[in-house]
C-alpha positions as CSV (number, residue, x, y, z in Angstrom):
1,M,9.8,54.7,7.3
2,K,7.1,52.1,7.7
3,N,9.0,49.7,5.5
4,I,12.1,50.0,7.6
5,K,10.2,49.4,10.8
6,L,8.5,46.4,9.3
7,I,11.8,44.9,8.0
8,S,13.4,45.5,11.4
9,L,10.5,43.8,13.1
10,L,10.6,40.8,10.8
11,S,14.4,40.5,11.2
12,I,14.0,40.4,15.0
13,L,11.3,37.7,14.7
14,V,13.4,35.6,12.4
15,L,16.5,35.9,14.6
16,G,14.4,35.0,17.6
17,L,13.0,31.9,16.0
18,V,16.5,30.8,14.8
19,S,17.9,31.3,18.3
20,F,15.5,28.8,19.8
21,T,16.0,26.2,17.1
22,T,18.6,23.5,17.7
23,F,20.4,22.0,14.9
24,N,21.7,18.5,15.5
25,E,24.8,17.5,13.8
26,S,25.0,14.0,12.4
27,T,27.7,11.7,11.1
28,K,27.4,9.2,8.3
29,Y,28.8,5.7,8.9
30,K,29.7,3.1,6.4
31,C,28.1,-0.1,7.7
32,M,29.3,-3.4,6.2
33,I,27.1,-6.4,6.7
34,Q,28.6,-9.8,6.1
35,M,26.1,-12.7,6.0
36,T,26.6,-16.3,7.1
37,N,26.6,-19.0,4.5
38,Y,23.0,-20.0,4.7
39,T,20.8,-21.3,1.9
40,G,17.4,-19.8,0.9
41,E,16.0,-16.5,0.0
42,G,17.7,-13.1,0.7
43,A,17.4,-11.8,4.2
44,Y,15.3,-8.8,5.1
45,I,17.4,-6.7,7.5
46,V,16.3,-3.7,9.4
47,I,18.7,-1.3,11.2
48,S,17.0,0.6,13.9
49,L,17.9,3.2,16.5
50,L,16.6,2.3,20.0
51,N,16.5,4.4,23.1
52,S,18.0,3.4,26.5
53,E,14.7,1.7,27.3
54,G,14.9,-0.5,24.2
55,E,12.1,1.4,22.4
56,Y,12.3,2.2,18.7
57,V,13.2,5.7,17.8
58,E,14.0,5.6,14.1
59,T,14.5,3.3,11.2
60,L,17.9,3.9,9.7
61,N,18.0,1.3,6.9
62,V,16.0,-1.5,5.4
63,K,17.5,-4.3,3.2
64,G,14.5,-5.6,1.3
65,D,12.3,-3.4,-0.8
66,D,9.1,-5.5,-1.1
67,D,6.9,-4.1,1.6
68,E,4.7,-7.3,1.4
69,W,7.3,-9.0,3.6
70,Y,8.0,-6.3,6.2
71,N,5.7,-7.9,8.7
72,T,8.2,-10.8,8.9
73,V,10.5,-8.5,10.8
74,E,8.1,-8.8,13.7
75,S,9.3,-6.4,16.4
76,W,10.2,-3.6,14.0
77,W,6.8,-4.1,12.2
78,Q,5.0,-3.4,15.4
79,F,6.8,0.0,15.5
80,Y,6.8,0.8,11.7
81,G,3.5,-0.8,10.7
82,K,1.4,1.5,12.8
83,R,2.7,4.7,11.2
84,R,4.2,3.6,7.9
85,P,6.3,6.6,7.2
86,N,7.9,6.7,3.7
87,I,11.2,4.8,3.9
88,D,11.9,4.6,0.2
89,A,15.1,6.6,0.5
90,I,16.6,4.1,3.0
91,T,15.7,0.8,1.4
92,G,17.7,-1.6,-0.8
93,A,17.8,-5.2,-2.0
94,T,17.9,-8.1,0.3
95,I,21.3,-9.8,1.0
96,S,21.6,-13.6,0.5
97,G,23.8,-16.2,2.3
98,G,27.5,-15.5,2.1
99,E,27.0,-12.0,0.5
100,R,28.0,-8.7,2.0
101,A,26.7,-5.2,1.5
102,I,27.9,-1.8,2.4
103,T,25.3,0.7,3.5
104,V,25.6,4.3,4.7
105,I,23.6,5.2,7.8
106,E,23.3,8.6,9.4
107,I,23.2,9.0,13.2
108,D,22.7,12.2,15.2
109,D,25.9,12.9,17.1
110,N,23.9,13.7,20.3
111,K,22.9,10.0,20.4
112,L,26.5,8.7,21.0
113,D,27.4,7.7,24.5
114,K,23.8,8.4,25.8
115,G,22.5,4.8,26.1
116,Y,21.1,4.5,22.6
117,K,21.5,1.2,20.7
118,L,21.6,0.0,17.1
119,R,19.6,-3.1,16.4
120,F,19.9,-5.3,13.3
121,E,16.8,-7.5,12.9
122,T,16.8,-10.3,10.3
123,A,14.2,-12.5,8.7
124,V,14.4,-15.0,5.8
125,E,11.3,-16.4,4.1
126,D,10.4,-19.9,5.4
127,Q,13.2,-19.7,7.9
128,E,13.9,-17.9,11.2
129,Y,13.5,-14.4,12.5
130,Y,16.2,-12.9,14.7
131,E,15.0,-9.9,16.7
132,S,18.5,-8.9,17.8
133,D,20.8,-10.5,15.2
134,V,23.2,-7.8,16.2
135,E,22.6,-5.2,18.9
136,L,25.2,-2.8,20.1
137,E,25.3,0.2,22.4
138,L,25.9,3.4,20.4
139,T,29.2,4.5,21.9
140,S,32.2,6.3,20.4
141,A,34.2,3.0,20.6
142,N,31.5,0.8,19.1
143,V,31.0,2.9,16.0
144,K,34.5,1.9,15.0
145,S,34.2,-1.8,15.7
146,K,33.3,-5.2,14.3
147,V,30.4,-6.9,16.0
148,E,29.5,-10.6,15.6
149,G,25.9,-11.6,14.7
150,T,23.8,-14.3,16.3
151,G,21.7,-15.4,13.3
152,F,21.9,-14.7,9.6
153,I,24.5,-12.0,10.0
154,R,28.1,-13.2,10.5
155,Y,29.3,-9.7,11.5
156,I,28.9,-6.0,11.0
157,R,31.6,-3.4,10.8
158,L,31.0,0.3,11.3
159,M,33.3,3.2,10.2
160,A,32.7,6.9,10.3
161,Q,32.9,8.5,6.8
């Protein structure tokens, strides 16, 4: 009898905890990055999620896996460098002039149409740094669009998977 009461009590506790837990659904997006025809080293590119005040919320992807050069992506480094969470799962090789890369990024659905933005920062060794090479508001329309860059990125194109 005691076992049945204990199991019942544990079941109620687990159900109670689950009922207060929210599960955010997310969508994966293919993100194609087309670079301009520049000469020099490959670009370090950081894709970040920003809130409506322009503050960093999350690092979605990093092109460039040598952490020695992360500080050249200056604004992002101020956010990331203080905490340095493990980003190995979302890093890849740099992209050189004229090349393109396709990356998959995952975004919580509750961020769409709520004032959040995606920012693509770029830096190339011995060249310039672009804090907002591409910046777009995270809307239902924009996650299906092509957006022109202002620096090393010619354009990006997003498409839900």
